C-alpha positions, 0 to 999 in steps of 0.5 A, a space after each residue: 587519741 580519743 577515738 571509738 569505744 575508749 571514750 564511752 566512759 569519759 567526760 565531755 565539755 559542751 560549750 553552749 550546752 544550754 542552747 537549743 542544740 546543746 540541750 539535745 546534745 547533752 541528753 544524747 551524751 548522758 544517754 550514752 553513759 557519759 559525764 557532761 560539763 556544760 559551759 554557757 553564759 546563758 545570754 541566749 541559752 536557757 536553764 530549761 535546756 539543761 537536764 538535771 543529772 548527777 552526771 552533768 555539771 553546769 558552769 555559768 561562764 564565757 568561752 572568751 574567759 580563759 579561767 572559765 574555760 580552764 575550770 570547765 575543761 578540767 578532766 574532760 577528754 573531749 570538747 564540743 565547742 558550739 557556743 556563739 550567737 544564734 539566729 539571723 536577727 541577732 547575728 545581723 544586729 550584733 555583727 561585731 559581737 558575733 564575729 568576736 565570740 566565734 573568733 575569740 571564743 574559739 581561740 580561748 577554748 583552744 588555748 585554755 584547754 590541754 593541748 592534746 584534748 580533741 576538739 570538735 568545732 561546730 561551724 556553720 553552712 554560712 561559711 559557703 557565702 552566697 554561692 548559687 550552687 544547689 548543693 555545696 561540698 567541703 571542697 567548695 572554694 571559700 574565700 574571705 570575700 565570699 564569706 563576707 558577702 553573707 555578712 553584707 560585706 563586713 565581718 560578722 557571723 559567717 566570717 566568725 565561723 570561717 575564722 573558727 575553722 581557720 583557728 582549728 586548722 592551725 591547731 591541727 597543723 600543730 598536732 592537735 586533734 580537731 574536727 570541724 562540722 558544718 550544720 545545715 538548718 537544724 530544727 525541731 522541738 524546743 527551738 525558740 522563735 526569739 531570734 528569728 528561727 524560721 520554723 518556730 517563728 512560723 509555728 508560733 504565728 500559725 498557732 495564733 492564726 496570725 499571718 506568716 511572712 516570707 521574704 521576697 518571693 519565698 522560692 528560696 530553698 533550704 535543707 532542714 534536719 531534725 535536731 535529734 538525728 543531727 546530734 546522733 550524727 555529730 556524736 558518731 562522727 566525734 567517735 569515728 577515727 576516720 572522721 578526724 582524718 578527713 581533708 581540711 578537717 571539715 564535714 557537712 551535716 544535714 539532709 540533702 533534701 530541699 524545700 522552699 520557704 513558701 512551701 514550709 509556710 504552707 506546710 505549717 499552716 496545713 499541719 496546724 489547721 490554722 487560718 493564717 495566710 502568707 504575706 511577703 516582705 522584701 528581704 532588704 527591708 529586714 536585713 539592710 545591706 544583705 542579700 538572701 541565700 537563694 539555695 543552700 543544701 549540703 553535698 553529703 557524700 563525705 558524711 555518707 562515706 564515713 557513716 552511711 546515709 543517716 535516716 533524716 526525718 522528713 520536714 513534715 514530720 518535724 513540723 508535726 512534732 514541733 507543733 505537738 511539743 508546743 501544744 504539749 510542752 511535756 513531750 518536748 524531750 522525746 526519745 532520741 532518734 537513731 540514724 
């Protein structure tokens, strides 16, 4: 098995390692003295996110290609699978592709790597669908219908992540070590606004003194967590024997604190010293056929039972650091925070 200190000198494969989270995660692994292999097709990732290191190899290829996965996974004793379409705008416009990458990509990763290699599957809070619960826990009942409600009644991003989890549980039932993690709104320095991510979009607009648009009334709430602490928590779970034995193999990762989208917009304007104003637009005009999630935050009792309570950075501090990284690009890859 691949647990505890025994893995600290091993080689880790990170799929999607050229993405926003992937860039921070590979740096966190390298800082822990590990060798890293990144597999990414660079469709949404960027070479700017990949650190230059003698201990890192980059394989430009697809998680849906068996040969690419086999080559990248060779010699790796842990796989962290996080490749997939990113951002609401892209996932909405490419629903079938989002589903296919999640489902086929996960199947290929599981089938094309050594059967006893542990795999961390990075899912999404989107699998909880449109539930009105303030906090959702790993024991929340999830059905195909509730998942597809998030995608507008058809298979898409959320359904793909739910299929990813199903494939993981099937592999675990056959004896493969599998850990499923469900992130909640990871943000921080270096995140791109290109695909509609809310904080970098607000920051970009505020720095130009352009108006910030929120959907509907702006009272919908989200839980946001700092990318550096997220990566630290992800790795601590990956190296915890107890985490690999949790029921249903799934663990929420995120801050339990919530903030409304309007409050976030107001905070960005204030911290940027911007002359921007807030405007409103119906969600249905931007995402036809879909309904926005009213509230989404994780119940973190399981996470805290495994690791203790992480020291989540408050949202205002993340906003300040994100603004600073835009004003001084050289400060982007700042020191990792420890939870």
